[in-house]
C-alpha positions in Angstrom: 19.8 14.5 -13.4 20.5 10.7 -14.5 17.1 8.6 -13.7 18.6 5.4 -15.0 19.9 4.2 -12.4 17.0 2.9 -9.5 17.2 3.7 -6.0 16.9 1.2 -3.6 14.4 2.1 -1.3 11.5 0.7 1.1 9.0 3.1 0.0 7.8 6.4 -1.7 5.4 8.7 -0.7 3.8 11.4 -3.5 1.9 14.0 -2.3 -0.4 15.8 -4.4 -1.4 19.5 -4.0 -3.7 22.0 -5.6 -5.7 24.9 -4.2 -7.9 23.0 -2.0 -6.0 20.0 -0.6 -3.0 17.8 -0.3 -3.8 14.0 -0.6 -0.6 11.6 0.0 -0.2 8.3 -2.4 2.1 5.6 -1.2 4.0 3.0 -3.1 5.3 0.4 -1.2 7.6 -2.5 -2.4 6.0 -4.9 -4.9 8.9 -6.1 -7.0 6.9 -4.7 -10.0 6.6 -1.1 -11.8 3.8 0.8 -10.9 1.9 3.9 -13.2 0.7 6.7 -11.8 -1.2 9.1 -13.5 -1.4 13.1 -12.1 -5.0 13.9 -11.6 -6.1 16.5 -13.5 -6.4 19.3 -10.9 -2.6 19.1 -9.4 0.4 20.6 -11.0 2.8 20.2 -8.2 3.9 17.1 -6.1 5.9 16.3 -3.7 8.1 13.1 -3.6 9.5 11.4 -0.4 12.0 8.2 -0.7 12.6 6.7 2.3 15.8 3.9 2.5 15.9 0.7 4.4 17.9 0.6 7.8 21.3 -1.2 7.4 21.7 -4.7 9.2 23.7 -5.4 12.2 27.1 -7.3 12.1 29.2 -8.7 14.3 30.8 -5.4 15.3 28.8 -2.6 14.3 25.2 -1.6 14.1 23.2 -0.6 11.0 22.4 2.8 10.2 19.1 4.2 9.9 17.8 4.8 6.3 18.1 7.8 4.5 14.9 10.0 3.0 15.3 12.2 0.2 12.2 14.6 -0.3 11.5 17.0 -3.2 9.0 19.1 -4.8 8.5 18.8 -8.4 6.2 20.9 -11.1 4.4 18.5 -13.0 1.9 18.6 -15.9 -1.7 17.1 -15.0 -2.2 13.9 -16.8 1.6 13.0 -17.0 2.5 9.7 -15.9 5.3 8.3 -13.5 6.8 5.0 -13.5 7.4 4.2 -9.7 9.8 1.3 -8.8 10.2 0.3 -5.2 12.7 -2.3 -4.2 
């Protein structure tokens, strides 16, 4: 996969799952890069990116924003750079 081109999304949610619980961290538009460190007891995350809805034109209405959702195995202590925009 090529991650060099950013996606235009309105929010990103990262679900952290360990043997005991799941927690969700939500990143909304801030215009700046956010760094997120994976906690020591997490080795599986679910990333969900939500796109914005399209604008209405004179002849057509805008469509719904897309949602992309995927699970990733990750090493505890890893860092993710998150940019929403």
